N, C-alpha and C positions, 0 to 999 in steps of 0.2 A: 277591557284591554289596559285603563289605567292602573287598574288594581292589580293586577298578574306583574305590571312593569313595577311596582312601589314594590310588589313583593319579592321581586325578583334580586331588587338591588338592599332590599335587605336583606338576602340572604348573603350575597355579595358581601356586605358590609362586615356582617359578622362572621362570616369565614376570614375574611382581611382581616381582623381584629385577633383572630386565632391562632394563625400564623404570625403577627407580629409579639402574639404576644410568650409565643414557643422558643427558648430559648437552645442554641445549637450543642450548648454542652449541660455539664449538670445543675441545677437549679434549686437553690434552696428553701424552705419553706421560711416564711416570714414568722419571727416571734416561737424560734424556735433552740434548742440546743441540741444539737446531735454528738452523742456520748461514743465514741471509740476504743478499741483493743488496739494499742500499737503494739508490733517487736519489729524488731530490726535484730538477724543474729549474722553471722561472719565463720565460717570454716576455711581452715586450711590445712590441705593433706595432700596424698600423692596423688594421683591422676584416676588413679583405678579403686582408689579404696573408698570403702562405703564410710558415710558422715556420718557415722556414730562413736566413730572412734577419732575424730578427726579433733586439733587443735581449736578453740575457737569461745567465743561470749558473744551472749543475748543482752541488750537492753531492750526491757517491756516500760510500757507505761500507761495512763491514761489519755486522750485526746479529746477535748469538747472544740467543736465545729459552730460557729452561728452566723449568722448573714446577721453585717451591720448595716450594708446599703444598697438599694438598686436604683440604679438609671432611669429616671422618670421618665425618659426617651426611648431607653433601650433597654428591656431587661434581660439580653445578653450580656450589659458590663455588671458586676456585682464587687462587692468587696465582702469577702468571709476572713472570720478571725479565726484562728486556731491555737489553742494552749494547751502543750503540753504537762503533764501533772504525774505525781505519783510513780516515780524512775525510780525503776530496781536495775540492779546489774549482775547478770550467775553467769555459771559457765552453762556453753552452751548444749552439752552432756551432762548426762549424771556422772558425776565422780564423787568418791568417795571423803569422806572431812579430810584425810589428812593431802590427799592431792588436788583440794579443791581451795587455793589461792583466792577466792571470795570470801570464803568461812570465815563468818565471825564480823566482817567489813560491815557498815551501813551503808549507803548508797552515797550519804554524807561524804564519809570516809575516801570511800573511793577513788570519786568523782572532785571533790572538792567542793567546800560551800560555794565560793564564790561563782562555779563552772555550774554547778547544780540552780542554784538562782539564776544563772543566763540561761540556764536550758530551758525554766520553767518559766519565761518572760512567754508573753504572747507574741505573735506574728502575724500580719495581715498580708492580705493577696487580694490584687486587683482578677479578678476570672474577665475575660473578654471571648464571649465564643468557646470556652472550655478554657481555652490558653490563659496560662499565668503570662498577664501583661506587664505588673509591678510585684515586685516582692517587696516587701517595707519590714523592718525591724528594728532594731536599737543600733547606734555608732556605737563604734571601738567595742562591739561585744567580739567576745574572744573565735577564733575563728573553729576553732575545732565545735563547741556549741552550733555555732552559727550553719556548718556544715551537715550538722544534724538536722538542723529544723529546714535546711533546703533540700534535704535528700526526702523530710514528711512531705513538705510543699511541694515537690516534682510529681509525687503521687496523683496532689489532685487536680491535674493537669491532663485532657483527655476530649477526644472527637466525639460527637455520638452519628460518624459516618463513615463507612469503609473508603481508604485510601492514605496518600502516602502525604507526608507534610516534612518541613526541616523545622524542628524544634530548640530553642534553647533552655535545657533545666540545667542540674548539678552536674549531668554530665558534658554540658557545654552545648556546643550546638551542631544538633546531631539530624540524620536522615530517619523519619521514625515513619511506621505502616499500621494503620490500622485496618480492624478484621472487626465487622458489626454484626450479630448474629440475635436478634431478639433485644435480650436487655441484659446480654455479655459482650462486652469488647475486649478483643486482645491489641496488645499494645508491644509491637517489636523494633526494637531499637538496635539500629546499626552502630555499635560499642566503635566499632574501624572507622565512622565515618565522623565522629565528634570531634569539633575544633575547641579543642582547651591549653592552657598554658601549663606545660609540663617538662621538666629535663629529664634526658636518657640518652643514651647509644645504645649501639648493636657492633657486632664486629665485621670486618669489614669479608670475612668470606662467607658464604651458608653454612658449611659445613661446621665453622665452629662456632656459630650463632645458636640462637633460639628460637624455635617457632611460636606463634603467640594465636590461640582462637577464644574469639572472647563470643558473646551472646546474652540478649537480655530480651524479657520479655514480662510483660504485664497483664494480668486478667482481672477485671473490672465487675462486677455484678451489680448490677443497677435496680432499683426499687422507688418509684414514685418520684422517678427524673433525676433520685440522686444517689451517691454510694451506698452498698450495702457490703460490701468487702471490696477487700484487695490483695492478691497474691502479685510479689512482686519478686523473681529471681536474677542473677545473673551469673555468670561464670566465666572466668578465666583458667585457661589451659595453656601453661606453659612447657614445653618438651628440648631437651637440648638433642639438636639434630646430630650430633655423632653416636648418642645413644638415648632413641625415645623411651625408654624404660625409664630415664632419669627426668624427673619434672616434676612439679606443683601445678594444686588447683586453688585457686579460690572462690568460693561459693559464698554471695550475699545474700539474704533471702528479707523481705520485708511482707507484713503483713497488716494488714488493717480493719476492721471490722466493726461493724455499728452495732454495740449493746443495747440503745435505748435514744429514745427520743421524749422530751422534754419540753416543757415551757422555756421559752429564753428571756432573752435582756429585748427589746422592739427596735424599730431601724432607727438611724439616724438620719435626718432632716438634712435636705442637700442637693445643690443640682454641680456641684464639681468635688471630685475627687479628693483636690488636694483640701478643701475646705471641711469635708470628714474628716479625714485624718488629722488636721490640726485641731477639730474640735475632742478627739478621741484621745489624742496624746500628741503635743507637739514636738515628744522627742524622736517620734517614727521618721525615720527617714529612709528613701527609697535606694537598697542596693542591689545587687546583681543577682541572679539567682546561680549563677557559673558559682562552682566552690572555689571558697583559698585554696590556697598552698600554702598547707599546715605543716606541721611538723614539728617534733617535740625532741628538745634535745638533750644527749646527754650529759647526764650532770656526775658519773661515776665512772668516767671514759679516761683511761690512762692518755698523757701526753704522746707526741710524738715519740719523746726522747725514751719515754718511761717505756714505751711496745718495744722500740726497736733494743734496747739492752736487754728485753726478755725474749728476745728470737733469736739475737746476734752471734749464740755458738751455732746454731744451725746452719751461718751463710759463711762459714769457711770454705775455699775452693776445695779441698779434699770432702767435702758432704755433699758437694752439687749434685751427686749423682744418686740421693737419697731424697725419698718422695716428700722430708719432712722441710727441705729446702726448699722444694715451690709453693708447700701452704706456707710457708713463714713470707717469702718472698708475694703471696697475694695477700695477706694480712697486713704487708707494710703498706702496700700500694691504698689498699684502703684506708690506709690510718694519714698517709701522704696526701691523697684527695684532699680531708677535711682542713689538711696546715697550709700555714705561711709560709711565704718564702722565706723569711728570718728563722723560724722553727727548720727549715731542710735544711740551711747552708749551716746549722749549729751543728747539726750530726756531719753532713760532707765535711766539715773543715776540720772534727775531733777525730775521723774515725782513720785507723792506720791501712796503711798499702795493701794487704793482704783483703781486707774487708771493702776496702773503695768498689771496687768494679762493679761489686753484686750491691752497693748502694749506686751507686749508677744508673745500670739496670733499674730497677724499681721504681726511680725517683724520672727517670726518663718515658717509664711505661707509666706513669700516674696519668701523664697527658692533660696537667692544670694548666692554666697560665702561671700559676705562682710556679709548680715546679719545673717548667722551662726556663723561666727567670731566672730561677735557682742557681739549675745547672750549667746555663750558659754562662753564669756572670761566673761560675766555680771554674769552669774551663780555658784554658790560655792556649787558642791553636796556634800562639806564636813560641808554643814552648816545647819541643821535640822530647821533653824527659816525661810529660804526661798522656804520649800516643798511646799508650792501651789506656786510660780511661778517655782519648777521645776516640777509641774506633768503637769502644761499648757503647757509650753515647748514641756513635751514629747508627750502630748497627739495631742498638734497640727502638730508633727514628726510624729504619726501615721496618721493622717488624709491628709498629703502632697499631694496633686494634681500630684507632678511630683518630687518625692524625687532622688536626687542623690546619686553616691555610700557613697559621701562623711558623708552623714546625717548619715545611718549607721555605716561607721566608726566611726565617732567621736563618739556616742549612745555605741559602742563594747567597746571602749578606756573606758569611763568611768563607764561604766559596771563591766571591772577589775581593777578599783578603787576603793577609800577609798568611800564610801554613806554613808551617816549620818542617814539615815531616811531608815527602811525597806521598806514600803511602796513604796517610790520612788525606791529601786530597784526591788519591783517586778512590777511594772510600767513598766519601763526599759527594763526590758527581754521583757515587754510582746509587747512591741510597736516596738523591732526588730524584733519578728515577722511578726509586720503587714509590717513592710520595708522590708522582706525578699520577702513574698508574691508582693508587687506593684511591685521592681523592677525585679522580678524574671518572674512576666506578663508582663514586656519591655524585654524581652530576656537578662536578667542580670543576670543569674544564677550562670554563671561562673566569674563574676566579682570577685575580689581576698577578697572583704569585706564580700560578700553573703556568700563566702565558707567560710570563717573562724566564720559567726555570727552560720551560721549554725550548723558547726561542733561543738563551742561553745556550744548550748542549747542540740544537740544531747548526745555529751558523757558527759553533767553534770546531764542531767534528768539519764541517766544509773549509775551515782555514787550517787545519789540525796540518802541521808536516810532520814532525814526527811520529813513528810508529807508538811507543807511547802514549802520545798525547790521542792517537785514533783510537787504541783498544781501549782506553776509559774512557771514550766517549761511547763508545760501543756498545760496554759493558752495561753503560745508565740507559743506554735505547733496549738495553738486553730487560732490562727493569720495568722501563717506563710503558713498553709496546704500544707508543704511537703508530696508526695507521700513516700518519704523514710521514714517520721515518721508512716506510717502507724502502719506495727508490731509495734513498741512500743508501739502505742494507743490502740492495741488489747489486749496488755499483761496487760496493767493497766486499760483498760475497763474488763475482763474478771477476773483478780488476785487482784484486786485490791479493796480495801475497801471503802466505804458508798461513804462519798463524792468525792475521788479521783476515783472510777470507773464510778460514775454518770460526771464528768469531762472530761475524757477520751472518753465515748460513744458521747458526746454532741458535743467534738472538730470533732469525725467522722461524724456527722451526718451534719456537714458543709461542706464537701466535695463533688465536680460533683458527682453522679451516677457513672459515668463511671471510677471512681474512685476504685468503689465499687465494690474488687474483690472477686470473690468464696469464697476466706479464710472469708473476712470480712463478707459476710453474716452469714455462716457457724457459726461465731464466735457470730454472733448476734441471730442468734435462740438460739445455746445454751445458750445465757442469758435470752432471753426471756422466753424459756422451764424450766430454772436451770438444766440443765443436767449435769454440774459439782457442783454447789454449790447454793447457798441460793442469793438470789440479793434483793436490796430496788426496791420496786416499780417505783422511780424516772429512775434506770438503765433499768429496764425493759419496759418500756412502751418507752424511748428514742430507745431504740433497735428493738422494735417493730415500729418503727416508720422510722425505717433506712431502715427497711426491705420492709416495705410498696410504700415507696418515693422510691429506685431503684430496679425499676421493674422484683417486684417478682413472683416467680412462682408458678404456681397453686397450690402445694401441701406446700406452703410455704402458701398462705393466706388461705389453707382450717386448716393447724392445729394451723394458728391463732385463726381462729374463733373458732375451737373448743374446744380452751382453756378456752373461756368464757364461765363462769359459773363455772369452777373450782377456777375461781383467787379470792384474796382476794375480800369481796365488792366492793369499792369503784373502784376499777383496771377492777370489770367487768366491771361497768357504763365508767370510761374513755374509755373503749377499744371500747364499742360499739358505743359511740359518737364519736371515731375516725374513726371508720369504717363507720356513717352514714353522717360526713363530708367527707370525701371519696368521697363518694357516691353523695351528693349533690353538693361538687365543682367540679363535673367530674374531680377528678385527674387523672394525669397518671396510676396510679393500679385500677381505677375505674371498666374498662373492664371486668377483671381478680376476683374481687371483686363479682361482679353481677355473674359472671359462677360457683362462688363457691356456690353463696346463691341459686342458682338452686336446689341443692342437700340439701335435707331435714335434713340430720342429721348432716348441719352444722347450718342450718338455720331453726329453730323451736322456738314455745312459748316459751318454757321452757327453752331457752337459753337466749333470745332476751327479755324478760318482768323483768329482774332483777334489783330492784331497786337500788336508789342511788343517789348522787348530783354530782358526780364530771363530766367533759364535757370539750368538745373541738369542737368547731367552726371557719368557716372562712365566710368573705366576704370579698367586694368589695367596696373600699373609693371613688375610682372611676375610671370609664373606657372610655379611650378616644381612638382619632384615634392612638394617636404619643405613649403615656405610660400608662398603668393602673396603678391600687396600689392596694393592699389588706390588710384587715387586717386577724389575726387569734386570737384567746384567749380559750386557755384550762387549766381549772385547775383541780388539784386533790387533793382531801382528802383523809386524813387518814380514817378507818374504824372509828374513834370514833370522826368525824366530824372537824377537825382543820384541814388549811389548809395544801397541803404538796408540793406543788407545784403550782404557778399561771405563767404563761406564756404567755407576747402578743407581737407580731411582727407585722411589717409593712416591705411590698415587695414592690418595684415597679420594673417594669418587661417593655418590647418592644419584639420586635418579635425578636430580637438576643440578647438581654442581660436581666440580672437580677441583681439588686440591695439590698441588707437587709438593709433597711434603717434604723431600730431600732429591737432591742426586751431587752424586760425588764423581767428579772425572778424573782420572788422575794420566795425563798424556807424555809421553816420552818422544821422543825423535832425536835424529843425528847420531847415533849410538853404535853403528853398522861399523866404525873404523876402531872397534874395540875387539870386534872379533872377525874382524877383516872380511868383511863382508861386503855386498854389492849391494848399494839401496838401491828403493824401490824408483821405476818412473817418475818423476817429476820432486823427488826427495832427494837429489844428489848433493845438492846444495846446503841442505839444512844445517844449522849450528845444533851441536850437541847441545840437548835441552828436557827437564824431566819438570811437572809441576801437577799441581793440584788445583781443580775449579768446584765450587760448590754453590746449589741453592739449596735455600732450606725454606721452607715454608713459603715457598712463591718469590722468594726474595735472592737474586743473585749477590752471590758474598766475590769479596774482590778474593781474584784467585792469589796462590801459594807457591812458590818456586823453589824446589828442590838444588836444582843446579842450573846454570845455565854458563855455555861455552866448556871446551872442554879439557879448559884447566882445570875449573870449580868443579867438573865430575871426578877426576880423577883426584880432586883432593878430599872430597865427600867420599868415595871408593873405599879409598886408604882409612878415613876418619870414621867410616861407618858406624855405628852402634846396633842399627838393627829398629832404633827407635821412634813409633811414629812423630808424624809433626802435626800438632794442632791444628784444628782447619775452623771449630768456633767453639767456643766452651762458654756458658751463661748461661739466665737465666732469661725466658722469654715468657711473655705476657700471649697468649691464643685467644681463648674464648674471653670474650670482653662484653656484657652484655646489661644493662641499667637501664631498667621503666619505672617510671610513675602510673601508678594505677587510681583512679578516683572511683570509686566505689559509688554508687547510686543513693547507698543507707547514709551516705556522709564523711564516713573514714577513709583513709587517703592508704594504699597499698602500696608495697615497692618490692620488685623482682630481679634480683642482681645473682649472674652466675658469674665465674672467672673460674677461667682454668690456665696453669702454670707449666711452665716446663721448664726443666733444670736438664741442661741437655750438654755433652763433652763429645763432639766428633773432630779423630783422627784418622789421620791414612798413612803409610809408611810406603814406600818399595824399594825391596831389595835386590840386590846383583850380585852373583857371586859367578866370577870368571872360572875357578877352580873349578865346581859343582855345573858348571853350566847351568846355572839357573833362576828363575826370577822372580818374585813373588812381589803382588800387592796386598796391602791390608789395609780395610775401611771398617774403621770399628764404632759405632753407635753405643754411647750409654745413656739412657734415658730416665728422667726421674716424671711423672707428670701428676695433678694434682686439680680437682678440680670442685670448687663450695659454688652450692645455689639454697641462697635465702630468702625466701619468700614471706612476706611478715606485714600484717597489717595494723597500723598505729595510730591508736585515737586517744589519744594521749594518757589519758591516764591506765591503760592498757596497752601491751605488747604481745600478740599472737602470731607465731607463725612457724616455716619449718626450715629449717637447715638439711643441706643434703652434700654428702661428699664423696668422691671416689680416689682412688692413689692408686699408682701401679708405678713399677721398677723393672726396667726391661734391660737389656744389652742386643745390640743385632751385629753379628760382624761378616761381612763379604771378603775373603781370602780366595786369589788367584793365582795357582803357582802353576809355571811352563817350565817344563826340560828341556832343552834344545842341543840334548848331546849327541841328539841324532834326529832324521827326520822320517816320516811325521813326529813331530814334537810331541811330547805327554804334556795333556795338561788335564788338573783337577781344577773345580770352580766349585764353592761351597760356601751357603749360608747359613749362620749358627743364632740361634736363640734360646739362651736358657732359660730354664724353668723360672716364671714370674709369678711373686705376688701381685695381686689383684683384690681390693679390699673395698668395700662398700659402707657407707654409715646413714641415716636419718633419723633428725632428732626433731623432735615435736614438742613447739615449748608455749608457754603463759605466762607473761609476767607485768609485776604493779612497777612502778616509781620506786615506791618504799626497797623496791628488793626482793621480795616474796614469788618467787617464781617455782615452774611446776616443768616438769622435761620428762619425754619418755623416749627414750632410745634403744634403734634395734641397729645391729651392723651385721654385714656377711665376710668370710674373707675366704678367698679359694686361691689357687695355683694356676694359670695360666701354664700350659704343657712347653715345654721347652720341641724347636723345630731344627731339623737339620736337612737341611738340601744338597745332596753331594753327585758332584756331574763328574766321570773320570772317562777321556777316551783321546784315542789317539786321531780317530777322524769319524764323519758321520755324513749321511748320506740324507736326501728328501726321498722319503716313503708314496 
């Protein structure tokens, strides 16, 4: 019995010793030198292109690995030494000598003697249970070579059991999952989870932005508890949301393969890691395994002034409808972002009046601290003579792709100060509303500047007595779309008079239906059905549109349909047209409308045979797999045949987002006295007025007045030329995407997509008593340019791909009404001219010496012209 007990204890002791001696990570044998072949490859190309024709390069070398020390108390704690040798640089794909930038150049010439020596200096890793606890290298080593060695060192980090872990490597602190099967280990790294310092920004609207997808997988094959081979690959795919055919991919591959095992140096004696490192080389220091931010400087790039001189001729006002203007605008922004405040001010102060507005557009759109300081120092809001430049600055702020809190803080300070021009004061507060919304969408609603701006607008609106001040703050709220502003908007929509009520209602119309509560819908129903007071047609039709576009109930739709026939003549026709458009375009409420129309009390000939000329209809401009765009045009006339409101909208949308690209509203009132007609109910005391209001890329602009009052009307009619009035003209930055990408093989990549628009929107209204005809014309002249550059910068070589898209087009909306007889003759027309569309892709590789290879492909085509024309005297619902 005693013998059996002793035998059992011996077996247990032996088993325990074997468990203690077994490492949970890769284990090197003593006195051995492991010789590996290593390669790191980088490819840049279009998303679906084969890698065989990609731009890129390969770094290959030998790698020697040996065990320096093993903790005598813990076999899982090891120090290993890694040495890079015999470095070679070459094309990633075979290329003829004439197209090979590395041809005839030694590695020392390509990389540089100093950097090559640094790259081949050994590093030391402390591995504890297979994870890199400490990375030892030499202090003040160039960041580029350090990162390449970090990329190599990160490959030696793995665990030999399946499961998830949060690891630190060259990519940062990342979520990692291991799958172990016999002698093979697969490591999946979730790159979107990596915490690492990097710069970048995205566009505020998803449609204008860029989608990214990143994957990383590493496969280890083990033999005798150590690494036999490693294959690692990471992929980054970038797609332009508005055109997913346009994009780029970066592929980084690493391979490490064991070639031989030879006799190597012996272990260093010692109990502590620090003493062993000191014995090995006192120059070693512990550094982070996470990559340093490294970027090579451009030595031959032109200065900001030189660049401006090269593009200056394309920025004159008469050339702003050309794609070259948009291209020059984008390149100017890129250079401004690298410039100092003094360099920027030098250009602003030296330029002439024709070009200054375009310079202001670009400087403001750059959105750097230096550019903001420069433009604020240059502009004097106390000087009314520079109001044009002030307005361009403010609108560029409103269209800002990624505004900072400092933008809003600066505008709030200006608003509290002296402003010479009242129109500029109005524009300023309207733009503050746009900045509030953009910062809130980026989860910045609690920023001090946002809180202060919201408080200022809301409190001043509540205290405002003059209609002009009320209108100004309502326009700001129309941009801000604050949930807490809804009760105030409801108050002004229901209790306000004329234009104020209409403005509050149109502000509510811009909210997402999820914010339109029961209280909102009850108020809109009271306005439409005039339960408490008589309202103008414009307010009532807006209220009806809000109800019908916010998941209306059966009874809400039924009550609206039952009201048709009891409304003023042209409003009857307008509401019928709105219902028809909902059914034709299959809008969300169409199902409920169809259910109500089954009831003959709501749907009968008497109700739906009313005559009139007002109209509302929608249609597609483009339909595509990525994005689609729609137009809508509705026109509401007074009972006397004079235009009351013309509303043209263009929306762009995809499956996840929508962008209100443009809206131009022309409104007129109080014109019945000209033709001795009787005003409609609720509109007997309105002053003569006509004006235009516009929304551009989700930003409400300051409305423009054609005339105000009877005297002004007659003066304008007698002196009218028929020339359109400009609503907005300038350069707008739309797509603005910039991201840094740390590749696990060591180099740092960058992806930049910029999209710019040179735009000129104008509108006019002509009125002829002689011919008893009125005409409205909205002209949109647009030039678009998008540039994408995806680049891998390895200090000694750059490789990348540039993609450009450009287009020019004109879109006109024309409506004509002849009111010499009843029913009026109406023509509604949308014209788009044949438009050129060009795209180019350039893949390149370049050395600092200037040697460069580039391959360029392009395609040009014409977008077909489009004309939609609708003539009628009356129409009815079928």
